[in-house]
C-alpha positions in Angstrom: 27.6 35.6 30.9 25.0 33.8 33.0 22.4 34.1 30.2 24.8 32.6 27.7 25.7 29.7 30.1 21.9 28.9 30.6 21.2 28.9 26.9 24.1 26.6 26.3 22.7 24.1 28.8 19.3 24.3 27.2 20.8 23.6 23.7 21.9 20.0 24.5 18.5 19.3 26.2 16.6 20.6 23.2 18.8 18.6 20.9 18.2 15.5 22.9 14.5 16.2 22.8 14.6 16.6 19.0 16.5 13.3 18.7 14.0 11.5 20.9 11.1 12.9 18.8 12.8 11.8 15.6 13.2 8.3 17.1 9.5 8.2 18.0 8.6 9.2 14.4 10.8 6.5 13.0 9.2 3.8 15.2 5.7 5.1 14.3 6.6 5.1 10.5 7.9 1.6 10.8 4.6 0.4 12.5 2.4 2.1 9.8 4.5 1.5 6.8 3.3 -1.2 4.5 5.5 -4.4 4.6 8.1 -4.7 1.9 7.0 -7.1 -0.8 3.3 -6.9 0.1 2.3 -9.8 -2.1 1.0 -13.0 -0.7 3.4 -15.9 -0.5 0.5 -18.3 -1.2 0.5 -17.3 -4.8 3.1 -18.5 -7.2 4.0 -15.2 -8.8 6.1 -15.3 -12.0 8.1 -12.5 -13.6 6.5 -10.6 -16.5 9.3 -11.9 -18.7 8.2 -15.5 -18.2 4.5 -15.0 -18.1 3.6 -15.0 -21.8 5.6 -18.1 -22.6 4.3 -19.9 -19.6 0.7 -18.9 -20.4 1.1 -20.3 -23.9 2.5 -23.6 -22.7 -0.1 -24.0 -20.0 -3.0 -22.6 -22.0 -3.8 -20.2 -19.1 -4.5 -16.5 -19.1 -2.0 -14.1 -17.4 -3.3 -12.3 -14.3 -1.5 -9.0 -13.9 -1.8 -7.5 -10.5 -0.8 -3.8 -10.6 -0.2 -2.3 -7.2 2.1 -0.3 -5.0 3.5 -1.0 -1.5 2.0 2.3 -0.1 -1.5 1.5 -1.6 -4.0 0.7 1.2 -6.6 -0.9 -1.1 -3.8 -3.0 -2.5 -3.0 -4.3 1.0 -6.7 -5.0 1.5 -6.7 -7.0 -1.7 -3.7 -9.0 -0.5 -5.1 -9.6 2.9 -8.7 -10.4 2.0 -8.2 -12.2 -1.3 -4.6 -13.2 -2.2 -3.9 -14.5 1.3 -7.1 -16.7 1.4 -6.4 -20.4 0.7 -9.2 -21.0 -1.8 -8.6 -17.7 -3.8 -4.8 -18.4 -3.9 -5.6 -22.0 -5.2 -7.9 -20.6 -7.9 -5.3 -18.1 -9.0 -2.5 -20.7 -9.0 -4.5 -23.3 -10.9 -6.2 -21.0 -13.4 -3.8 -18.2 -14.2 -0.2 -17.3 -14.7 0.0 -14.6 -11.9 2.3 -11.6 -12.3 2.8 -9.0 -9.6 3.6 -5.6 -11.1 4.7 -3.3 -8.3 4.9 0.5 -8.9 8.0 2.1 -7.4 7.4 5.7 -8.5 6.6 6.9 -5.0 9.6 5.3 -3.4 12.3 5.6 -6.1 11.0 8.3 -8.4 10.9 5.9 -11.3 9.8 2.5 -12.4 11.7 -0.1 -14.3 11.2 -0.2 -18.1 9.2 -3.4 -17.7 6.7 -1.8 -15.2 6.4 1.3 -17.3 5.7 -0.7 -20.5 3.0 -2.9 -18.8 1.3 0.1 -17.1 1.3 1.9 -20.5 0.1 -1.1 -22.5 -2.8 -1.8 -20.1 -3.6 1.9 -19.4 -3.2 1.5 -15.7 -4.1 4.8 -14.0 -4.7 3.6 -10.4 -4.1 0.8 -7.9 -4.9 -1.9 -7.5 -5.8 -2.9 -11.1 -6.2 -6.5 -12.2 -5.9 -7.3 -15.9 -6.5 -10.7 -17.4 -4.8 -11.4 -20.7 -5.5 -14.5 -22.8 -2.5 -16.5 -24.1 -3.0 -14.9 -27.5 -2.4 -11.4 -25.9 -6.0 -10.2 -26.0 -7.3 -8.5 -22.8 -10.1 -10.7 -21.4 -11.0 -8.7 -18.3 -10.0 -5.7 -16.1 -10.9 -4.7 -12.6 -9.8 -1.4 -11.2 -9.8 -0.6 -7.5 -10.8 -2.9 -4.7 -14.6 -3.3 -4.8 -14.4 -5.9 -2.0 -13.6 -9.6 -1.6 -16.7 -11.0 -3.1 -16.6 -8.9 -6.2 -12.9 -9.7 -6.8 -13.6 -13.5 -6.4 -16.5 -13.2 -8.9 -14.2 -11.5 -11.3 -11.5 -14.2 -10.9 -14.0 -17.1 -11.2 -15.5 -15.6 -14.4 -12.1 -14.9 -15.9 -10.8 -18.4 -15.0 -13.8 -19.9 -17.0 -13.1 -17.7 -20.0 -16.2 -15.7 -19.4 -16.3 -12.0 -19.8 -16.0 -10.8 -16.2 -19.0 -8.9 -14.8 
């Protein structure tokens, strides 16, 4: 009976230890998890449904930013480019920006709109920037995050109607 009594005392202690460990993991996950809605508030993002009409009325190309909340290079793009005042101004003045966020990892599926856009522009990795002229023709594409300067060069060339390098 003494052995049973001792093991019963250890069980609550072990359970408390596991609960404490679970709490530590939850805190660590919260600290390392990407923020919800990773997109910069400096950019005036529009919905995909409004983009084409707005692009036609303004005579600007649509800038589709394909990304995911878990994507580290996407967060770098947000922090190093989209959160920079001059880059955000360039995007807001020259493009109709659309943020297309993949939710496959988190929800196991994407909305039909996201699926359609990813299929239409053959997006196979994140981040991917696609510039589409008001007539619907693709004017430029940049896959991955090649660094701040290269992204800015791509945006400047695309904003002037040049074929991006």
